[in-house]
A tleap script that builds the chain and sets N, CA, C and O, in Angstrom:
source leaprc.protein.ff14SB
mol = sequence {
  NMET MET GLU ILE GLU ARG LEU LYS GLY LEU
  LYS VAL ALA GLU GLU ARG GLU GLN VAL ARG
  MET GLN ALA ARG ARG LYS GLY ALA VAL VAL
  ILE VAL ASP GLN ILE GLN GLU ARG GLU ILE
  GLU ARG ILE LYS GLN ARG GLU MET LEU GLN
  LYS GLU GLN GLU GLN MET ALA ARG GLN ILE
  GLU ASN GLN CARG
}
set mol.1.N position { -2.916 47.319 -10.129 }
set mol.1.CA position { -2.942 46.340 -10.880 }
set mol.1.C position { -1.921 45.005 -10.566 }
set mol.1.O position { -2.117 43.851 -10.948 }
set mol.2.N position { -0.711 45.535 -9.712 }
set mol.2.CA position { -0.027 44.960 -8.587 }
set mol.2.C position { -0.451 44.040 -8.009 }
set mol.2.O position { 0.029 42.907 -7.989 }
set mol.3.N position { -1.710 44.550 -7.299 }
set mol.3.CA position { -2.617 43.463 -6.401 }
set mol.3.C position { -3.277 42.684 -7.153 }
set mol.3.O position { -3.896 41.847 -6.496 }
set mol.4.N position { -3.408 42.600 -8.254 }
set mol.4.CA position { -4.309 41.844 -9.292 }
set mol.4.C position { -3.339 40.649 -9.439 }
set mol.4.O position { -3.747 39.581 -8.984 }
set mol.5.N position { -2.029 40.676 -10.048 }
set mol.5.CA position { -1.009 40.106 -10.246 }
set mol.5.C position { -0.755 39.114 -8.851 }
set mol.5.O position { -1.030 37.916 -8.782 }
set mol.6.N position { -0.134 39.991 -7.729 }
set mol.6.CA position { -0.286 38.938 -6.448 }
set mol.6.C position { -1.175 37.853 -6.250 }
set mol.6.O position { -0.890 36.690 -5.963 }
set mol.7.N position { -2.622 38.526 -6.493 }
set mol.7.CA position { -3.318 37.356 -6.000 }
set mol.7.C position { -3.336 36.345 -7.085 }
set mol.7.O position { -3.369 35.138 -6.848 }
set mol.8.N position { -3.313 36.865 -8.310 }
set mol.8.CA position { -3.173 35.394 -9.306 }
set mol.8.C position { -2.087 34.768 -8.789 }
set mol.8.O position { -2.169 33.540 -8.735 }
set mol.9.N position { -1.029 35.309 -8.368 }
set mol.9.CA position { 0.088 34.394 -8.016 }
set mol.9.C position { -0.238 33.564 -7.245 }
set mol.9.O position { -0.135 32.352 -7.437 }
set mol.10.N position { -0.859 34.322 -5.857 }
set mol.10.CA position { -1.300 33.582 -4.820 }
set mol.10.C position { -1.955 32.180 -4.892 }
set mol.10.O position { -1.670 31.118 -4.338 }
set mol.11.N position { -3.138 32.612 -5.952 }
set mol.11.CA position { -3.912 31.527 -6.240 }
set mol.11.C position { -3.477 30.371 -7.187 }
set mol.11.O position { -3.923 29.223 -7.183 }
set mol.12.N position { -2.463 30.928 -8.049 }
set mol.12.CA position { -1.663 29.591 -8.633 }
set mol.12.C position { -1.100 28.718 -7.281 }
set mol.12.O position { -1.528 27.609 -6.962 }
set mol.13.N position { -0.070 29.456 -6.584 }
set mol.13.CA position { 0.712 28.679 -5.646 }
set mol.13.C position { -0.350 27.770 -4.932 }
set mol.13.O position { -0.089 26.591 -4.693 }
set mol.14.N position { -1.386 28.259 -4.643 }
set mol.14.CA position { -2.572 27.397 -3.646 }
set mol.14.C position { -2.895 26.231 -4.906 }
set mol.14.O position { -2.416 25.104 -4.786 }
set mol.15.N position { -3.484 26.478 -5.749 }
set mol.15.CA position { -3.555 25.334 -6.680 }
set mol.15.C position { -2.700 24.393 -6.851 }
set mol.15.O position { -3.071 23.235 -7.043 }
set mol.16.N position { -1.152 24.818 -6.796 }
set mol.16.CA position { -0.256 23.633 -6.986 }
set mol.16.C position { -0.084 23.386 -5.758 }
set mol.16.O position { 0.518 22.316 -5.858 }
set mol.17.N position { -0.187 23.631 -4.397 }
set mol.17.CA position { -0.079 23.321 -3.469 }
set mol.17.C position { -1.257 21.816 -3.576 }
set mol.17.O position { -0.941 20.632 -3.687 }
set mol.18.N position { -2.616 22.418 -3.493 }
set mol.18.CA position { -3.509 21.378 -3.577 }
set mol.18.C position { -3.160 20.369 -4.597 }
set mol.18.O position { -3.617 19.284 -4.236 }
set mol.19.N position { -2.619 20.294 -5.575 }
set mol.19.CA position { -2.175 19.055 -6.732 }
set mol.19.C position { -1.218 18.450 -5.926 }
set mol.19.O position { -1.396 17.237 -5.820 }
set mol.20.N position { -0.346 18.856 -5.376 }
set mol.20.CA position { 1.003 18.269 -4.485 }
set mol.20.C position { 0.257 17.435 -3.204 }
set mol.20.O position { 0.438 16.230 -3.027 }
set mol.21.N position { -0.596 18.262 -2.356 }
set mol.21.CA position { -1.607 17.412 -1.394 }
set mol.21.C position { -2.282 16.110 -2.099 }
set mol.21.O position { -2.369 15.007 -1.560 }
set mol.22.N position { -2.669 16.386 -3.191 }
set mol.22.CA position { -3.663 15.228 -3.777 }
set mol.22.C position { -2.681 14.438 -4.180 }
set mol.22.O position { -3.021 13.274 -3.968 }
set mol.23.N position { -1.369 14.515 -4.776 }
set mol.23.CA position { -0.384 13.475 -5.213 }
set mol.23.C position { 0.198 12.577 -3.757 }
set mol.23.O position { 0.213 11.348 -3.695 }
set mol.24.N position { 0.450 13.094 -3.142 }
set mol.24.CA position { 0.884 12.843 -1.759 }
set mol.24.C position { -0.261 11.614 -1.531 }
set mol.24.O position { -0.089 10.413 -1.740 }
set mol.25.N position { -1.271 12.171 -1.122 }
set mol.25.CA position { -2.652 11.353 -0.534 }
set mol.25.C position { -2.608 9.881 -1.291 }
set mol.25.O position { -2.532 8.787 -0.732 }
set mol.26.N position { -2.693 10.217 -3.116 }
set mol.26.CA position { -2.529 9.022 -3.534 }
set mol.26.C position { -1.408 7.980 -3.371 }
set mol.26.O position { -1.586 6.783 -3.148 }
set mol.27.N position { -0.121 8.666 -3.528 }
set mol.27.CA position { 1.232 8.100 -3.192 }
set mol.27.C position { 0.649 7.031 -1.652 }
set mol.27.O position { 0.694 5.807 -1.775 }
set mol.28.N position { 0.193 7.594 -0.440 }
set mol.28.CA position { 0.114 6.970 0.382 }
set mol.28.C position { -0.974 5.884 0.307 }
set mol.28.O position { -0.857 4.819 0.911 }
set mol.29.N position { -1.973 6.174 -0.412 }
set mol.29.CA position { -2.714 5.306 -0.582 }
set mol.29.C position { -2.175 3.571 -1.392 }
set mol.29.O position { -2.528 2.473 -0.962 }
set mol.30.N position { -1.422 3.775 -2.406 }
set mol.30.CA position { -0.768 3.304 -3.242 }
set mol.30.C position { 0.020 2.382 -1.621 }
set mol.30.O position { -0.323 1.224 -1.386 }
set mol.31.N position { 0.756 2.916 -0.949 }
set mol.31.CA position { 1.871 2.457 -0.213 }
set mol.31.C position { 0.991 1.543 0.779 }
set mol.31.O position { 1.585 0.643 1.373 }
set mol.32.N position { -0.500 1.733 1.013 }
set mol.32.CA position { -1.003 1.200 2.350 }
set mol.32.C position { -1.732 0.256 1.315 }
set mol.32.O position { -2.038 -0.771 1.920 }
set mol.33.N position { -2.084 0.202 0.151 }
set mol.33.CA position { -2.640 -0.902 -0.281 }
set mol.33.C position { -1.128 -1.919 -0.726 }
set mol.33.O position { -1.226 -3.025 -0.194 }
set mol.34.N position { -0.188 -1.813 -1.319 }
set mol.34.CA position { 1.162 -2.515 -1.212 }
set mol.34.C position { 1.401 -3.250 0.267 }
set mol.34.O position { 1.777 -4.422 0.273 }
set mol.35.N position { 1.181 -2.553 1.492 }
set mol.35.CA position { 1.290 -3.237 2.685 }
set mol.35.C position { 0.301 -4.477 3.068 }
set mol.35.O position { 0.536 -5.443 3.795 }
set mol.36.N position { -0.567 -4.229 2.536 }
set mol.36.CA position { -2.078 -4.960 2.954 }
set mol.36.C position { -1.869 -6.311 1.557 }
set mol.36.O position { -2.117 -7.484 1.835 }
set mol.37.N position { -1.498 -5.992 0.427 }
set mol.37.CA position { -1.102 -7.341 -0.074 }
set mol.37.C position { -0.139 -7.943 0.372 }
set mol.37.O position { -0.436 -9.051 0.818 }
set mol.38.N position { 1.112 -7.618 0.453 }
set mol.38.CA position { 1.944 -8.205 1.225 }
set mol.38.C position { 1.739 -8.857 2.533 }
set mol.38.O position { 2.385 -9.854 2.854 }
set mol.39.N position { 0.796 -8.275 3.341 }
set mol.39.CA position { 0.589 -9.193 4.325 }
set mol.39.C position { -0.420 -10.225 3.822 }
set mol.39.O position { -0.167 -11.413 4.025 }
set mol.40.N position { -1.225 -9.974 3.364 }
set mol.40.CA position { -2.049 -11.263 2.762 }
set mol.40.C position { -1.092 -12.310 1.942 }
set mol.40.O position { -1.213 -13.535 1.963 }
set mol.41.N position { -0.355 -11.744 1.396 }
set mol.41.CA position { 0.642 -12.944 0.747 }
set mol.41.C position { 1.275 -13.849 1.429 }
set mol.41.O position { 1.424 -15.048 1.193 }
set mol.42.N position { 1.813 -12.897 2.702 }
set mol.42.CA position { 2.331 -13.712 3.835 }
set mol.42.C position { 1.872 -14.949 4.628 }
set mol.42.O position { 2.385 -16.031 4.915 }
set mol.43.N position { 0.294 -14.139 4.945 }
set mol.43.CA position { -0.500 -15.325 5.441 }
set mol.43.C position { -0.882 -16.155 4.293 }
set mol.43.O position { -0.390 -17.242 4.596 }
set mol.44.N position { -1.378 -16.281 3.319 }
set mol.44.CA position { -1.134 -17.208 2.204 }
set mol.44.C position { -0.014 -18.172 2.785 }
set mol.44.O position { -0.309 -19.240 3.321 }
set mol.45.N position { 1.355 -17.701 2.634 }
set mol.45.CA position { 2.384 -18.352 2.754 }
set mol.45.C position { 2.489 -19.276 3.587 }
set mol.45.O position { 2.762 -20.439 3.290 }
set mol.46.N position { 2.241 -18.770 4.937 }
set mol.46.CA position { 2.212 -19.368 6.052 }
set mol.46.C position { 1.181 -20.399 6.317 }
set mol.46.O position { 1.404 -21.295 7.132 }
set mol.47.N position { -0.166 -20.299 5.536 }
set mol.47.CA position { -0.960 -21.409 5.600 }
set mol.47.C position { -0.818 -22.329 4.996 }
set mol.47.O position { -1.252 -23.379 5.470 }
set mol.48.N position { -0.052 -22.349 3.494 }
set mol.48.CA position { 0.452 -22.776 2.836 }
set mol.48.C position { 1.502 -23.914 3.373 }
set mol.48.O position { 1.263 -25.115 3.244 }
set mol.49.N position { 3.035 -23.259 4.165 }
set mol.49.CA position { 3.844 -24.105 4.987 }
set mol.49.C position { 3.066 -24.964 5.759 }
set mol.49.O position { 3.327 -26.166 5.727 }
set mol.50.N position { 1.991 -24.471 6.571 }
set mol.50.CA position { 1.614 -25.067 7.698 }
set mol.50.C position { 0.772 -26.515 7.127 }
set mol.50.O position { 0.851 -27.626 7.651 }
set mol.51.N position { -0.011 -26.158 5.953 }
set mol.51.CA position { -0.660 -27.550 5.372 }
set mol.51.C position { 0.592 -28.624 4.711 }
set mol.51.O position { 0.467 -29.845 4.606 }
set mol.52.N position { 1.638 -27.928 4.363 }
set mol.52.CA position { 2.508 -28.580 3.808 }
set mol.52.C position { 3.169 -29.294 5.169 }
set mol.52.O position { 3.219 -30.517 5.043 }
set mol.53.N position { 3.503 -28.974 5.986 }
set mol.53.CA position { 3.728 -29.647 7.524 }
set mol.53.C position { 2.726 -30.536 7.410 }
set mol.53.O position { 2.963 -31.487 6.664 }
set mol.54.N position { 1.675 -30.502 7.934 }
set mol.54.CA position { 0.846 -31.265 8.116 }
set mol.54.C position { 0.893 -32.621 7.377 }
set mol.54.O position { 0.719 -33.701 7.942 }
set mol.55.N position { 1.164 -32.450 5.966 }
set mol.55.CA position { 0.768 -33.531 5.160 }
set mol.55.C position { 1.981 -33.866 5.145 }
set mol.55.O position { 1.969 -34.585 4.146 }
set mol.56.N position { 3.066 -33.881 5.524 }
set mol.56.CA position { 4.408 -34.599 5.817 }
set mol.56.C position { 4.030 -35.317 7.104 }
set mol.56.O position { 4.084 -36.538 7.246 }
set mol.57.N position { 3.733 -34.647 7.811 }
set mol.57.CA position { 3.420 -35.482 9.090 }
set mol.57.C position { 2.337 -36.684 9.083 }
set mol.57.O position { 2.444 -37.600 9.898 }
set mol.58.N position { 1.464 -36.652 8.291 }
set mol.58.CA position { 0.626 -37.548 7.993 }
set mol.58.C position { 1.475 -38.584 7.361 }
set mol.58.O position { 1.349 -39.724 7.809 }
set mol.59.N position { 2.293 -38.392 6.427 }
set mol.59.CA position { 2.854 -39.370 5.233 }
set mol.59.C position { 3.911 -40.424 6.513 }
set mol.59.O position { 3.955 -41.641 6.691 }
set mol.60.N position { 4.679 -39.205 7.233 }
set mol.60.CA position { 5.446 -39.763 8.272 }
set mol.60.C position { 5.014 -41.262 9.340 }
set mol.60.O position { 5.624 -42.293 9.623 }
set mol.61.N position { 3.527 -40.651 9.733 }
set mol.61.CA position { 2.773 -41.445 10.472 }
set mol.61.C position { 2.669 -42.428 9.487 }
set mol.61.O position { 3.155 -43.501 9.844 }
set mol.62.N position { 2.154 -42.413 8.268 }
set mol.62.CA position { 1.293 -43.323 7.471 }
set mol.62.C position { 2.481 -44.667 7.158 }
set mol.62.O position { 2.218 -45.853 6.955 }
set mol.63.N position { 3.947 -43.936 7.209 }
set mol.63.CA position { 4.924 -44.966 7.134 }
set mol.63.C position { 5.531 -45.910 7.920 }
set mol.63.O position { 6.159 -46.947 7.710 }
set mol.64.N position { 5.156 -45.240 8.949 }
set mol.64.CA position { 5.180 -46.280 10.795 }
set mol.64.C position { 4.338 -47.655 10.721 }
set mol.64.O position { 4.252 -48.380 11.712 }
savepdb mol mol.pdb
quit
């Protein structure tokens, strides 16, 4: 009888560990997604800044 209880306890502990590992994987995926989103936003900001600089350079050239 004690062996059955011990095996049940081991199974419950294993299931908890699996749930915890899945949660960690999901958390890691969220972090990776956030990093990618921030990188995309930085690229967009750089492109927008470059376009603004080019436009200002054209305006300055046109005023001369």
